[in-house]
N, C-alpha and C positions, 0 to 999 in steps of 0.2 A: 974589104968592101968599104967604100967611102960613103959617108952620110952627107946629107945635105947640110949646109951650115945652119939653117934656121932650127931644124929639130935638134941638132947637136947642141946649139946654144940653149935651147929650152931645156934640154936634158941636163946640161951643166948647171943652169939656173935652178932647176928643180932639186938637183943634188945639193947645191949650196943651201937652199931653203930647208931641205931636210936636215942638213947638218946643223943649221941654226936652230931648227925646231928641237933636235936632240939636245943641243947645248942648253936651250931654255928649259927643257924638261929636266935636265940634270941639275940646273940651278934651282928650279922649283923643288925638286926632290931634296936638295940640301937645305933649302929654307924650311920645308916641312919637317925634316928631321930635326933641325934646330928648334923649331916650335914645339915639337914633341918632347925634346929634352927639357926645354923650359917648363912645359906643362908638367912633366914628371917631377921636376925639382919643386915646383910650386905645390904639387899634390903632396909631396913628402913634407914640406914645410907646414902645409895646412893640417895634415894628420898629426904632426908633432905638436902644433899649437892646440889642436883639438884635444889631444891627450893631456896637455898641460892644463887646459881649461877644465877638463873632467876631474883631474887630480885636485885642482884648486877648489872646485865645487864640493868634492867629497871631503876635503880637509875642512872647508867651511861648515859643512853639515856636522862633522865630527866635533868641531869646536863648539858649535851651537848646542849639541847634545851634552857635551861636557859642562858647559856653563849652566844648562838647565839642571843637570844632576847636582852641580855644586850649589846652585840656588836652593834646590830642595834640601840639601844637607844643611845649609845655613839656616833655612826656615825651621827645620827640625831642631837645630841647636838653639835657636832663639826661643822656641816653644819650651824646650827643656830648661833653659835659663830663667824664663818667666815663672815656670812652676817652682823652680828652686828658690827664686826670689820670694814668691808667695809663702813658701814653707818657712823661709828665714824670717819674713815679716811676722808670721804667726808665732814662731818660736820666740822672736824678740819681744812681742807683746806679752807672751806668757812669762818670760823671764822678768819683764818690767813689773808684772803683777806680783810675781814672787818676791822681787826686790822690795816693792812697795809694802807687801805684807810683812816681810822681815824687818823693814825699817819701822813699821808700826809696832811690831812685837818688841823691837829693841827700845823704842821710845816708851812703850808702856812698862817694860821691865825696868827701865831706868827711873821712871816716875814712881814706881812702887817702892823703890829702895829709898 
């Protein structure tokens, strides 16, 4: 059966337009797939950086706690050393008194002879 030339031309044009549409849809699908891959890669990078940041924050907290503990230890040590210094000062004064008394005793003993 022979078709009239005008509907046949329209049919052929429509077929070409459909093929172009399918080609454009295929290109669009490839572009979208590429964007999804890029998004997935960026998501992985963001997660990696996020984990690094969490690790750094935890390390910083740990270091801060260690410094605080070290500061408390040093303050305790300073207090102990101050108490020891006070004891040594008291002991030194007591020894000076004893020395003074002994020197007095020696001087009186020498004078009596």
